[in-house]
N, C-alpha and C positions, 0 to 999 in steps of 0.2 A: 504494500500500500504506500502511496505517496504521502508522506507525513506533512509536507508543505503544500498547501493548496496552490494549484496552477492558476496563474493570472489569466483572466478571460477578457478579451477585447470584443466589443460589439462587432458582429459579422459584417455589418455595413461599412464599418471603419476599415476592416481588413480587406474587403473587396475593393474599396477605394484605394487603399494603400498599394495593393498589388495590381491595380488597373484591370480588375475583373468584373464581369457581369454575370448574374444568374443565367444559367442555360436552361431554357424551357424544354429543350429536347431531352435533357437528362432529368427532368422533374425536380430541379433544384429550388427548394424553398428553405431558406436558412432560419434557424431558430433565433429570434431576437428578444424574446421575453427573458429578462435576466434571472427570473426566479424558476423558469422551467427546467433547466438542466439538472439542478439538484432534485427537483421533484421527480423527474423521469428516472434518475439514478436511484432514488429511494424506492421507486416501484419495484426495482429488481432485487432489493434487499441483498446487496453485495457484501462480500467479506474479502479480507486480504488473501484468502485462499483461492479466489475465483479468477478464472481467465474469461475475459469478456470480449466478444466479437461485436464490433460496431460496424454496421453496414452503411456506407455512405457517410463517412466522417466529416465531409465538407471542409470547413475551416477550423474544426476542432472544438466547437462550442460545447457540445455534449461530451466529447472526448475528455476534456479537462475535468469535468465532474466525475466521470467514470474512473479516471486515473487517481483521483483523491480517495476512492473507496476500494477499488479492486487491486489485486496483486499484479495483474497483467492485462493490458488492453491492446487488442489487435484492431487498429484503425484501418479499415478497408475503404478505399476510395477509387472510383473508376475514372474520374476526371484528372488527367495528368497535371493540369494547372493547379488544381486544389491540392494535389499531392505535394507540389512544391511549397504551397502555403503551410501545409501541415509540418513539413520538414523544417521550415523556417521558424514556425511558432512553437512546435512541440518536439522537435527533433532531439532536444536535450533532456527530455523527461525519461528517466530510466525505465519506467514500467510501461511505456507506450511504444508499440511496434507499428510503424506506418507501412502499409502495403498497397501498392498500386495494382488493382484488379477488379474484375467484375464478379459479383457474387454468383451469378448464373453460370460462370465458367471456371471458377477456382475449384481446386480439390480441397474440401473442408478438412479432411484428416491431416493432410500435409500442412495446411495453414495453421492448424492447432498444434503442430509438432508431434502428431501421433503417427506419422507415416501415411502412406496410401492405404485407405480402407476399402474393403470390398463388402458388398452386400451379403448378408447371411443367406445361405441357400434355403434354410428352413423358413425364414420369415424375412424376405428381401426388403420389405418396406418398413421394417421395424428395427432400426439400429439400436445399439446399447445407449442408454442414457448416461451421460457423463456428469456426475454430481457437481463438479466445480467448473462446469462450462456453461456460461450464460450468453444470451444474445440481447443486446440493447441497441435500438436503432430508431432513427426517424426515417422510415422507408419512403423512397420515391413512390408516390401513389400508383403510378402506372405499372409497377412491377410487384405490388403488394402480394397478390394471390400467388404469383409464381415463386416468390421468395419464401413465403410461408410454407407452401407445399414442399419446396426443396429442403427446407430446414427440418420439417416434420418427417420426411421420408429419407433423410440422409443416412449414410452408413453409421455415422455417430450423431447422436442427438443431444441438444442442450438440456439441462435440467429445468431451465426457466427462460422465457423470453419476455421482454418488455418492449413492445413495438408501437410506435406512433403511426397511426393509420387514419384514413378518413373516418369521421364519427359514424357515418351510416354503415361502413364496413365493420367497425367495432360492434355496433348493435347487432349486425347479422351474425357475427362470431359467437356472441353470448346468447343468441335467441333460444327460446324454449319451445317445447311442443305446442303446436298450433301455428307457429311462425318459423319453423325450421327451414333451412335451405341446404343445398349441397355444401356450401362453405361451412355452415354451422356443424354439420355432421362430420366434415373433414377435420375441423379444428378440435371438436369435442371428443372425437375418437382418440386423439393423441394426448389430450390434456384438459385441464380445467381453466377456462378463460374468465377474466374479470376486467371490467373497465376500472382502472385505478386513478386516472387523471383525464380531465377534459381540457382542451386547449382551444381558445378562440382564434378566429382567423388572423387577428392582429398579432398573434404570437410569432408570426413568420414574416419573412421578407423574401421575395415579393409576397404580398397578401394573397393567399389562395382563395378560390371561390367557395370552398367548403370549410367547415369546422373539423377539428381533429380530436382524437382521443388516444390515450395510451392503454393498450391491452396487455395485461400480464397473463401469461399462459404458463402454468406449471404442468410439466409433462409427466405422463404415467411411466412407470417401469414396465408394466405389462399391459396389454390391451384391456380395456374396460369390459369387453364382452369376448367370449371365446370364438376366435376366428382362425381357421386353419390356412386361409389364403387371403391376405389383405387386398391384393389386386382384384380378386374375384368378388370380395365383399363390396368394394367400391364400384365394381361393375353393376352390382345389384342396386346400390344406392343411386347411382347415376340414372339407371333405368327407371327407378321410382320417381325421380324428379324430372324425367324427360318430358312428361306430359302432366304438369302439376294439377291441372283441373280434372284429370281423370281419376277414377278410383284406382287403388293400388293394383288390383288384379288385372285391370285393363292396360294400365301403363306398363307394368312389368311384363305382361304377356306380349304386348306389341313390340316393346324394345328388345326383349330377350328372345323373341321368336318362340314363345311357349304357348301352350293351349290355355286359355283363360280358366277353364275348369280345373286344370291341373294346378295352376297357380293358386286359385281360390282354396283348393283342398289342402295344399301345402301350408298356406298361411293359417288356415283354421286349425290345422293340426298343431301348430306352434303358438296358438293363442292370439293371433292377430286377425282382426276383422278385415277381410279383403275389400270391403267397401270404403275403408278409410283412405285418406289422401296422404301423400308423402310428408307434407309439412306438419302433420299431427304426430308423427312418430318420434319417440325418444331414441337415444343411442342403444339402449337395451332392447327396444322393440326392433330396431334395424338388425340387431344380432339374431333375433328370432326369425325375422324375414329371411336372413341369409341362411340360417340353419334349415329352414323349410325348403328353400329353393336350390341350395347347393347340390343336392343329388340330381337335380334336373339339368344342371349346367354342364357345358363342356369344360373339362379341367383346363387351367391355365397352362400355357406352354412352359416347359422346364427352363 
């Protein structure tokens, strides 16, 4: 942990100092609320034993707050010009590692110093949860879903994530039965989400069109429902949401190319009314749906 707090300069001042402008193509909105970095860092409940991956470190505003709490901060930034700013402003901070790279292209195991990791043959989309690995980030909004999926399905998974996302996306992540979505099922299958902080539009520069929220997601060690093939489980979930207005038996049968009567019987056998709609089901009930339909599906390719 960095015992001496790292000085923070307003991002607008830094951008002006280095003759830079926010790049809309990279979804750059810089955090300018001076109280926000500490609040976001607090959401992650960091300790000196933690390694923190920050995705899109920008000019280091949040990085500084993380460095004051965590033992190691990996500041990943895709924009080479901002990487230069990070080196100039935070290059001398002992527990900050500045990396130029795109989160959608880097090898996470190597980035964390764990070496190249391969997916488990038994459960390829459920990597081991590393207790002292956390992800804290103000995500570019246009890659939020892709990044969240990548982190959840990675060969090594963090114990906790604290992610700044659009507020509407945050609400979808924490949704409950009657208002579930494919995103909600995907997130809640891997962990417990909670909105720990709300940020107004003016907390960022340039000011975005939407308000934001920080979602804390504590990941599970083992799946919350018994699933022998996660890829096939989500095949079933996607089929259920493919035609949201239809009853489950019809949406599942149509998308999975099964007979409606066979689907209905399988669901009833496992305690799920086939007349229900996808958005009303809990994670546990999706486990029951999968258990009923699994024998009817073509096995995933090895």
